[in-house]
N, CA, C and O atoms as CSV, one atom per row, in Angstrom:
chain,resi,resn,atom,element,x,y,z
A,1,MET,N,N,-20.405,20.925,-35.060
A,1,MET,CA,C,-21.197,22.021,-34.581
A,1,MET,C,C,-20.364,22.950,-33.699
A,1,MET,O,O,-20.500,24.171,-33.769
A,2,ALA,N,N,-19.510,22.367,-32.875
A,2,ALA,CA,C,-18.680,23.175,-31.997
A,2,ALA,C,C,-17.674,23.995,-32.792
A,2,ALA,O,O,-17.311,25.097,-32.380
A,3,GLU,N,N,-17.213,23.463,-33.941
A,3,GLU,CA,C,-16.266,24.207,-34.763
A,3,GLU,C,C,-16.906,25.462,-35.342
A,3,GLU,O,O,-16.257,26.504,-35.431
A,4,LYS,N,N,-18.175,25.371,-35.738
A,4,LYS,CA,C,-18.864,26.537,-36.278
A,4,LYS,C,C,-18.982,27.620,-35.214
A,4,LYS,O,O,-18.777,28.800,-35.500
A,5,ASP,N,N,-19.314,27.220,-33.984
A,5,ASP,CA,C,-19.420,28.198,-32.896
A,5,ASP,C,C,-18.074,28.845,-32.628
A,5,ASP,O,O,-18.002,30.052,-32.402
A,6,ARG,N,N,-17.025,28.070,-32.651
A,6,ARG,CA,C,-15.689,28.590,-32.405
A,6,ARG,C,C,-15.271,29.555,-33.511
A,6,ARG,O,O,-14.648,30.582,-33.241
A,7,ASP,N,N,-15.614,29.223,-34.758
A,7,ASP,CA,C,-15.280,30.096,-35.873
A,7,ASP,C,C,-16.024,31.422,-35.783
A,7,ASP,O,O,-15.466,32.463,-36.131
A,8,ARG,N,N,-17.257,31.405,-35.329
A,8,ARG,CA,C,-18.036,32.632,-35.203
A,8,ARG,C,C,-17.453,33.553,-34.137
A,8,ARG,O,O,-17.515,34.776,-34.262
A,9,ARG,N,N,-16.885,32.958,-33.085
A,9,ARG,CA,C,-16.317,33.765,-32.009
A,9,ARG,C,C,-14.910,34.250,-32.334
A,9,ARG,O,O,-14.350,35.036,-31.571
A,10,GLY,N,N,-14.347,33.827,-33.394
A,10,GLY,CA,C,-13.034,34.327,-33.789
A,10,GLY,C,C,-11.901,33.379,-33.466
A,10,GLY,O,O,-10.792,33.838,-33.192
A,11,GLY,N,N,-12.124,32.107,-33.486
A,11,GLY,CA,C,-11.040,31.159,-33.233
A,11,GLY,C,C,-11.102,30.607,-31.825
A,11,GLY,O,O,-11.994,30.946,-31.047
A,12,SER,N,N,-10.149,29.757,-31.510
A,12,SER,CA,C,-10.188,29.082,-30.219
A,12,SER,C,C,-9.795,30.005,-29.074
A,12,SER,O,O,-10.522,30.102,-28.085
A,13,SER,N,N,-8.649,30.691,-29.191
A,13,SER,CA,C,-8.238,31.566,-28.089
A,13,SER,C,C,-7.775,32.924,-28.571
A,13,SER,O,O,-7.408,33.770,-27.756
A,14,GLY,N,N,-7.782,33.154,-29.861
A,14,GLY,CA,C,-7.352,34.431,-30.387
A,14,GLY,C,C,-5.849,34.539,-30.550
A,14,GLY,O,O,-5.359,35.577,-30.996
A,15,ARG,N,N,-5.104,33.506,-30.204
A,15,ARG,CA,C,-3.646,33.512,-30.335
A,15,ARG,C,C,-3.221,32.505,-31.381
A,15,ARG,O,O,-3.869,31.481,-31.594
A,16,LYS,N,N,-2.124,32.823,-32.020
A,16,LYS,CA,C,-1.556,31.859,-32.954
A,16,LYS,C,C,-0.635,30.931,-32.191
A,16,LYS,O,O,0.205,31.397,-31.421
A,17,PRO,N,N,-0.768,29.638,-32.383
A,17,PRO,CA,C,0.168,28.735,-31.704
A,17,PRO,C,C,1.548,28.847,-32.314
A,17,PRO,O,O,1.693,29.044,-33.521
A,18,SER,N,N,2.558,28.722,-31.475
A,18,SER,CA,C,3.932,28.775,-31.966
A,18,SER,C,C,4.310,27.435,-32.570
A,18,SER,O,O,3.487,26.522,-32.642
A,19,ALA,N,N,5.546,27.324,-32.998
A,19,ALA,CA,C,6.016,26.091,-33.621
A,19,ALA,C,C,5.827,24.928,-32.666
A,19,ALA,O,O,6.112,25.049,-31.475
A,20,GLY,N,N,5.364,23.839,-33.163
A,20,GLY,CA,C,5.152,22.662,-32.352
A,20,GLY,C,C,3.759,22.610,-31.745
A,20,GLY,O,O,3.430,21.651,-31.046
A,21,GLY,N,N,2.941,23.613,-31.995
A,21,GLY,CA,C,1.572,23.583,-31.515
A,21,GLY,C,C,1.403,24.078,-30.095
A,21,GLY,O,O,0.276,24.149,-29.603
A,22,ARG,N,N,2.490,24.424,-29.420
A,22,ARG,CA,C,2.381,24.913,-28.051
A,22,ARG,C,C,2.425,26.429,-28.051
A,22,ARG,O,O,3.046,27.042,-28.919
A,23,ASP,N,N,1.767,27.025,-27.077
A,23,ASP,CA,C,1.835,28.480,-27.002
A,23,ASP,C,C,3.074,28.906,-26.225
A,23,ASP,O,O,3.777,28.068,-25.662
A,24,ASP,N,N,3.338,30.197,-26.196
A,24,ASP,CA,C,4.563,30.731,-25.607
A,24,ASP,C,C,4.638,30.532,-24.097
A,24,ASP,O,O,5.730,30.548,-23.529
A,25,ARG,N,N,3.520,30.349,-23.452
A,25,ARG,CA,C,3.529,30.201,-21.995
A,25,ARG,C,C,4.287,28.957,-21.543
A,25,ARG,O,O,4.860,28.951,-20.453
A,26,SER,N,N,4.299,27.911,-22.355
A,26,SER,CA,C,4.976,26.682,-21.945
A,26,SER,C,C,6.493,26.837,-21.957
A,26,SER,O,O,7.189,26.077,-21.284
A,27,ARG,N,N,7.020,27.808,-22.710
A,27,ARG,CA,C,8.459,28.012,-22.772
A,27,ARG,C,C,8.949,28.977,-21.699
A,27,ARG,O,O,10.147,29.022,-21.418
A,28,ARG,N,N,8.070,29.733,-21.108
A,28,ARG,CA,C,8.479,30.704,-20.096
A,28,ARG,C,C,8.806,29.991,-18.800
A,28,ARG,O,O,8.104,29.072,-18.380
A,29,ARG,N,N,9.854,30.420,-18.195
A,29,ARG,CA,C,10.282,29.869,-16.906
A,29,ARG,C,C,10.433,31.007,-15.928
A,29,ARG,O,O,10.445,32.174,-16.319
A,30,GLY,N,N,10.549,30.675,-14.666
A,30,GLY,CA,C,10.793,31.686,-13.655
A,30,GLY,C,C,12.190,32.253,-13.799
A,30,GLY,O,O,12.968,31.791,-14.634
A,31,PRO,N,N,12.512,33.246,-12.995
A,31,PRO,CA,C,13.853,33.828,-13.098
A,31,PRO,C,C,14.921,32.808,-12.744
A,31,PRO,O,O,14.765,32.023,-11.808
A,32,ALA,N,N,15.989,32.831,-13.493
A,32,ALA,CA,C,17.084,31.892,-13.257
A,32,ALA,C,C,17.826,32.279,-11.986
A,32,ALA,O,O,17.874,33.451,-11.612
A,33,LEU,N,N,18.399,31.286,-11.334
A,33,LEU,CA,C,19.183,31.566,-10.142
A,33,LEU,C,C,20.432,32.347,-10.527
A,33,LEU,O,O,20.986,32.164,-11.612
A,34,ALA,N,N,20.860,33.205,-9.637
A,34,ALA,CA,C,22.019,34.045,-9.932
A,34,ALA,C,C,23.302,33.231,-10.032
A,34,ALA,O,O,24.213,33.597,-10.774
A,35,SER,N,N,23.378,32.139,-9.297
A,35,SER,CA,C,24.581,31.314,-9.355
A,35,SER,C,C,24.196,29.857,-9.195
A,35,SER,O,O,23.062,29.533,-8.841
A,36,ASP,N,N,25.145,28.992,-9.457
A,36,ASP,CA,C,24.864,27.562,-9.417
A,36,ASP,C,C,25.333,26.903,-8.122
A,36,ASP,O,O,25.459,25.679,-8.074
A,37,HIS,N,N,25.590,27.671,-7.084
A,37,HIS,CA,C,26.059,27.069,-5.841
A,37,HIS,C,C,24.882,26.773,-4.908
A,37,HIS,O,O,23.770,27.259,-5.112
A,38,LEU,N,N,25.150,25.977,-3.899
A,38,LEU,CA,C,24.119,25.644,-2.926
A,38,LEU,C,C,23.754,26.876,-2.107
A,38,LEU,O,O,24.602,27.737,-1.871
A,39,PRO,N,N,22.503,26.966,-1.673
A,39,PRO,CA,C,22.104,28.146,-0.910
A,39,PRO,C,C,22.646,28.157,0.513
A,39,PRO,O,O,22.571,29.185,1.185
A,40,PHE,N,N,23.188,27.043,0.987
A,40,PHE,CA,C,23.704,26.967,2.344
A,40,PHE,C,C,25.223,26.854,2.327
A,40,PHE,O,O,25.806,26.190,1.469
A,41,ASP,N,N,25.841,27.511,3.285
A,41,ASP,CA,C,27.289,27.440,3.422
A,41,ASP,C,C,27.677,26.249,4.275
A,41,ASP,O,O,26.828,25.483,4.732
A,42,ARG,N,N,28.973,26.110,4.477
A,42,ARG,CA,C,29.485,25.002,5.269
A,42,ARG,C,C,28.977,25.068,6.706
A,42,ARG,O,O,28.669,24.042,7.312
A,43,GLU,N,N,28.891,26.292,7.248
A,43,GLU,CA,C,28.413,26.449,8.623
A,43,GLU,C,C,26.966,25.985,8.768
A,43,GLU,O,O,26.607,25.395,9.787
A,44,ASN,N,N,26.131,26.246,7.759
A,44,ASN,CA,C,24.752,25.786,7.786
A,44,ASN,C,C,24.681,24.263,7.796
A,44,ASN,O,O,23.887,23.674,8.529
A,45,LEU,N,N,25.517,23.633,6.977
A,45,LEU,CA,C,25.510,22.171,6.927
A,45,LEU,C,C,25.997,21.564,8.237
A,45,LEU,O,O,25.497,20.520,8.656
A,46,ILE,N,N,26.959,22.201,8.886
A,46,ILE,CA,C,27.422,21.730,10.192
A,46,ILE,C,C,26.294,21.832,11.213
A,46,ILE,O,O,26.084,20.917,12.009
A,47,LEU,N,N,25.565,22.953,11.186
A,47,LEU,CA,C,24.437,23.106,12.105
A,47,LEU,C,C,23.341,22.075,11.821
A,47,LEU,O,O,22.726,21.555,12.753
A,48,PHE,N,N,23.095,21.777,10.552
A,48,PHE,CA,C,22.142,20.720,10.221
A,48,PHE,C,C,22.602,19.373,10.767
A,48,PHE,O,O,21.794,18.598,11.278
A,49,GLY,N,N,23.889,19.096,10.659
A,49,GLY,CA,C,24.427,17.841,11.186
A,49,GLY,C,C,24.270,17.744,12.690
A,49,GLY,O,O,23.923,16.687,13.216
A,50,ILE,N,N,24.527,18.850,13.387
A,50,ILE,CA,C,24.342,18.863,14.847
A,50,ILE,C,C,22.874,18.642,15.192
A,50,ILE,O,O,22.556,17.883,16.106
A,51,ALA,N,N,21.973,19.311,14.454
A,51,ALA,CA,C,20.539,19.140,14.694
A,51,ALA,C,C,20.117,17.695,14.456
A,51,ALA,O,O,19.342,17.134,15.230
A,52,LEU,N,N,20.624,17.100,13.393
A,52,LEU,CA,C,20.294,15.702,13.102
A,52,LEU,C,C,20.801,14.780,14.197
A,52,LEU,O,O,20.103,13.846,14.594
A,53,ALA,N,N,22.016,15.033,14.692
A,53,ALA,CA,C,22.570,14.206,15.763
A,53,ALA,C,C,21.733,14.335,17.035
A,53,ALA,O,O,21.468,13.334,17.701
A,54,VAL,N,N,21.316,15.550,17.379
A,54,VAL,CA,C,20.487,15.747,18.570
A,54,VAL,C,C,19.147,15.032,18.411
A,54,VAL,O,O,18.647,14.433,19.363
A,55,ILE,N,N,18.568,15.091,17.221
A,55,ILE,CA,C,17.288,14.420,16.977
A,55,ILE,C,C,17.441,12.918,17.081
A,55,ILE,O,O,16.590,12.254,17.674
A,56,VAL,N,N,18.499,12.369,16.524
A,56,VAL,CA,C,18.727,10.913,16.596
A,56,VAL,C,C,18.932,10.472,18.046
A,56,VAL,O,O,18.384,9.456,18.475
A,57,VAL,N,N,19.720,11.236,18.792
A,57,VAL,CA,C,19.927,10.902,20.209
A,57,VAL,C,C,18.606,10.994,20.969
A,57,VAL,O,O,18.338,10.180,21.852
A,58,GLY,N,N,17.782,11.983,20.630
A,58,GLY,CA,C,16.466,12.089,21.259
A,58,GLY,C,C,15.603,10.879,20.989
A,58,GLY,O,O,14.932,10.389,21.897
A,59,TYR,N,N,15.603,10.380,19.752
A,59,TYR,CA,C,14.831,9.176,19.449
A,59,TYR,C,C,15.418,7.943,20.130
A,59,TYR,O,O,14.673,7.043,20.519
A,60,LEU,N,N,16.740,7.887,20.279
A,60,LEU,CA,C,17.335,6.760,20.988
A,60,LEU,C,C,16.910,6.753,22.453
A,60,LEU,O,O,16.581,5.702,23.005
A,61,PHE,N,N,16.918,7.930,23.080
A,61,PHE,CA,C,16.434,8.010,24.458
A,61,PHE,C,C,14.949,7.656,24.540
A,61,PHE,O,O,14.515,7.022,25.502
A,62,LEU,N,N,14.176,8.056,23.548
A,62,LEU,CA,C,12.760,7.733,23.525
A,62,LEU,C,C,12.540,6.222,23.406
A,62,LEU,O,O,11.632,5.668,24.026
A,63,ALA,N,N,13.380,5.566,22.605
A,63,ALA,CA,C,13.261,4.115,22.442
A,63,ALA,C,C,13.624,3.377,23.720
A,63,ALA,O,O,13.118,2.283,23.974
A,64,ARG,N,N,14.509,3.977,24.534
A,64,ARG,CA,C,14.895,3.342,25.794
A,64,ARG,C,C,13.884,3.611,26.904
A,64,ARG,O,O,14.002,3.055,27.996
A,65,GLY,N,N,12.894,4.456,26.636
A,65,GLY,CA,C,11.838,4.680,27.617
A,65,GLY,C,C,11.963,5.975,28.399
A,65,GLY,O,O,11.203,6.190,29.343
A,66,SER,N,N,12.878,6.824,28.044
A,66,SER,CA,C,13.026,8.087,28.753
A,66,SER,C,C,11.893,9.038,28.365
A,66,SER,O,O,11.653,9.296,27.185
A,67,ILE,N,N,11.204,9.551,29.387
A,67,ILE,CA,C,10.135,10.506,29.101
A,67,ILE,C,C,10.499,11.914,29.567
A,67,ILE,O,O,9.656,12.812,29.563
A,68,THR,N,N,11.763,12.103,29.969
A,68,THR,CA,C,12.190,13.436,30.385
A,68,THR,C,C,13.186,14.042,29.405
A,68,THR,O,O,12.965,15.149,28.913
A,69,ILE,N,N,14.267,13.346,29.117
A,69,ILE,CA,C,15.316,13.915,28.262
A,69,ILE,C,C,14.969,13.803,26.775
A,69,ILE,O,O,15.350,14.669,25.988
A,70,ALA,N,N,14.254,12.750,26.384
A,70,ALA,CA,C,13.928,12.555,24.967
A,70,ALA,C,C,13.090,13.699,24.405
A,70,ALA,O,O,13.441,14.240,23.356
A,71,PRO,N,N,11.999,14.088,25.058
A,71,PRO,CA,C,11.231,15.207,24.490
A,71,PRO,C,C,12.018,16.517,24.463
A,71,PRO,O,O,11.845,17.326,23.552
A,72,ILE,N,N,12.876,16.726,25.451
A,72,ILE,CA,C,13.689,17.944,25.469
A,72,ILE,C,C,14.629,17.964,24.278
A,72,ILE,O,O,14.752,18.987,23.604
A,73,LEU,N,N,15.291,16.851,24.010
A,73,LEU,CA,C,16.210,16.781,22.870
A,73,LEU,C,C,15.472,16.914,21.535
A,73,LEU,O,O,15.963,17.575,20.620
A,74,LEU,N,N,14.312,16.299,21.423
A,74,LEU,CA,C,13.562,16.371,20.174
A,74,LEU,C,C,13.048,17.782,19.912
A,74,LEU,O,O,13.121,18.269,18.783
A,75,VAL,N,N,12.535,18.432,20.932
A,75,VAL,CA,C,12.071,19.810,20.759
A,75,VAL,C,C,13.253,20.721,20.443
A,75,VAL,O,O,13.149,21.601,19.588
A,76,LEU,N,N,14.361,20.516,21.122
A,76,LEU,CA,C,15.556,21.311,20.853
A,76,LEU,C,C,16.017,21.121,19.409
A,76,LEU,O,O,16.365,22.088,18.732
A,77,GLY,N,N,16.018,19.882,18.943
A,77,GLY,CA,C,16.464,19.602,17.577
A,77,GLY,C,C,15.532,20.165,16.522
A,77,GLY,O,O,15.970,20.852,15.599
A,78,TYR,N,N,14.228,19.871,16.659
A,78,TYR,CA,C,13.271,20.278,15.634
A,78,TYR,C,C,12.903,21.764,15.701
A,78,TYR,O,O,12.780,22.415,14.663
A,79,CYS,N,N,12.730,22.295,16.890
A,79,CYS,CA,C,12.191,23.660,17.024
A,79,CYS,C,C,13.255,24.731,17.185
A,79,CYS,O,O,12.963,25.913,17.006
A,80,VAL,N,N,14.477,24.350,17.517
A,80,VAL,CA,C,15.520,25.347,17.711
A,80,VAL,C,C,16.645,25.171,16.690
A,80,VAL,O,O,16.933,26.088,15.922
A,81,LEU,N,N,17.274,24.009,16.678
A,81,LEU,CA,C,18.479,23.829,15.872
A,81,LEU,C,C,18.223,23.806,14.360
A,81,LEU,O,O,18.987,24.395,13.596
A,82,VAL,N,N,17.162,23.136,13.930
A,82,VAL,CA,C,16.876,23.102,12.486
A,82,VAL,C,C,16.524,24.504,11.970
A,82,VAL,O,O,17.068,24.913,10.944
A,83,PRO,N,N,15.636,25.258,12.639
A,83,PRO,CA,C,15.397,26.627,12.151
A,83,PRO,C,C,16.641,27.516,12.187
A,83,PRO,O,O,16.841,28.333,11.288
A,84,VAL,N,N,17.470,27.364,13.208
A,84,VAL,CA,C,18.703,28.157,13.267
A,84,VAL,C,C,19.607,27.793,12.096
A,84,VAL,O,O,20.231,28.671,11.500
A,85,ALA,N,N,19.684,26.516,11.763
A,85,ALA,CA,C,20.519,26.090,10.641
A,85,ALA,C,C,20.000,26.644,9.317
A,85,ALA,O,O,20.787,26.917,8.411
A,86,ILE,N,N,18.696,26.811,9.197
A,86,ILE,CA,C,18.126,27.354,7.966
A,86,ILE,C,C,18.326,28.868,7.897
A,86,ILE,O,O,18.673,29.402,6.843
A,87,ILE,N,N,18.111,29.546,8.998
A,87,ILE,CA,C,18.133,31.009,9.010
A,87,ILE,C,C,19.549,31.574,9.085
A,87,ILE,O,O,19.795,32.668,8.577
A,88,PHE,N,N,20.471,30.865,9.698
A,88,PHE,CA,C,21.816,31.374,9.953
A,88,PHE,C,C,22.523,31.753,8.662
A,88,PHE,O,O,22.558,30.975,7.709
A,89,ARG,N,N,23.084,32.953,8.640
A,89,ARG,CA,C,23.907,33.421,7.520
A,89,ARG,C,C,25.247,33.853,8.086
A,89,ARG,O,O,25.306,34.808,8.860
A,90,PRO,N,N,26.314,33.179,7.722
A,90,PRO,CA,C,27.620,33.555,8.252
A,90,PRO,C,C,28.053,34.920,7.740
A,90,PRO,O,O,27.736,35.307,6.616
A,91,ARG,N,N,28.782,35.642,8.582
A,91,ARG,CA,C,29.289,36.950,8.188
A,91,ARG,C,C,30.434,36.762,7.205
A,91,ARG,O,O,31.249,35.850,7.337
A,92,ARG,N,N,30.473,37.636,6.232
A,92,ARG,CA,C,31.553,37.589,5.249
A,92,ARG,C,C,32.747,38.357,5.797
A,92,ARG,O,O,32.598,39.435,6.374
A,93,ARG,N,N,33.920,37.793,5.611
A,93,ARG,CA,C,35.139,38.472,6.050
A,93,ARG,C,C,35.504,39.555,5.062
A,93,ARG,O,O,35.291,39.406,3.858
A,94,ARG,N,N,36.053,40.640,5.564
A,94,ARG,CA,C,36.453,41.736,4.684
A,94,ARG,C,C,37.642,41.366,3.821
A,94,ARG,O,O,37.752,41.820,2.682
A,95,ASP,N,N,38.541,40.537,4.361
A,95,ASP,CA,C,39.773,40.232,3.636
A,95,ASP,C,C,39.613,39.060,2.671
A,95,ASP,O,O,40.610,38.594,2.120
A,96,SER,N,N,38.401,38.571,2.448
A,96,SER,CA,C,38.223,37.416,1.569
A,96,SER,C,C,37.739,37.804,0.176
A,96,SER,O,O,37.467,36.928,-0.644
A,97,GLY,N,N,37.627,39.102,-0.105
A,97,GLY,CA,C,37.147,39.554,-1.408
A,97,GLY,C,C,38.223,39.460,-2.470
A,97,GLY,O,O,39.372,39.140,-2.167
A,98,PRO,N,N,37.860,39.737,-3.714
A,98,PRO,CA,C,38.836,39.649,-4.806
A,98,PRO,C,C,39.951,40.680,-4.681
A,98,PRO,O,O,41.062,40.457,-5.162
A,99,GLU,N,N,39.657,41.816,-4.031
A,99,GLU,CA,C,40.696,42.827,-3.859
A,99,GLU,C,C,41.799,42.320,-2.938
A,99,GLU,O,O,42.974,42.600,-3.172
A,100,ALA,N,N,41.439,41.585,-1.903
A,100,ALA,CA,C,42.433,41.061,-0.975
A,100,ALA,C,C,43.313,40.016,-1.655
A,100,ALA,O,O,44.493,39.886,-1.328
A,101,ALA,N,N,42.744,39.279,-2.592
A,101,ALA,CA,C,43.516,38.248,-3.293
A,101,ALA,C,C,44.559,38.882,-4.219
A,101,ALA,O,O,45.628,38.316,-4.450
A,102,ARG,N,N,44.230,40.060,-4.739
A,102,ARG,CA,C,45.157,40.741,-5.640
A,102,ARG,C,C,46.190,41.583,-4.898
A,102,ARG,O,O,47.133,42.093,-5.503
A,103,GLY,N,N,46.013,41.725,-3.612
A,103,GLY,CA,C,47.007,42.468,-2.825
A,103,GLY,C,C,46.708,43.932,-2.691
A,103,GLY,O,O,47.597,44.690,-2.302
A,104,LYS,N,N,45.498,44.381,-2.991
A,104,LYS,CA,C,45.163,45.780,-2.845
A,104,LYS,C,C,45.027,46.121,-1.365
A,104,LYS,O,O,44.476,45.357,-0.573
A,105,VAL,N,N,45.545,47.285,-1.026
A,105,VAL,CA,C,45.502,47.725,0.359
A,105,VAL,C,C,44.824,49.079,0.406
A,105,VAL,O,O,45.127,49.957,-0.402
A,106,GLY,N,N,43.897,49.256,1.358
A,106,GLY,CA,C,43.245,50.551,1.536
A,106,GLY,C,C,42.426,50.924,0.327
A,106,GLY,O,O,41.706,50.085,-0.214
A,107,GLY,N,N,42.522,52.197,-0.120
A,107,GLY,CA,C,41.714,52.701,-1.211
A,107,GLY,C,C,42.416,52.703,-2.540
A,107,GLY,O,O,41.970,53.389,-3.459
A,108,GLU,N,N,43.509,51.957,-2.686
A,108,GLU,CA,C,44.258,51.955,-3.944
A,108,GLU,C,C,43.509,51.258,-5.051
A,108,GLU,O,O,44.007,51.172,-6.174
């Protein structure tokens, strides 16, 4: 009975299924990344390491019963250092481009 109703309305969705029975939407993906490198530079990873070390030291102080320095270290690690490590973008040097590697000077 449901097939008759579907036929009267003009098919199931009005689209032809592609090969394999799936529609085209399943093959579409978001835009590809421009490059295959990590989004963070070495400086970001160093800052993450410092943040992790501060957080670990904060938990160690917390385990020893400190109620003054432990919360300060934990807040510093979680609320300051981790966001800085995520947001920080190192400045690019002018002399590190492909022109500098080839020996070009000035506007040549």
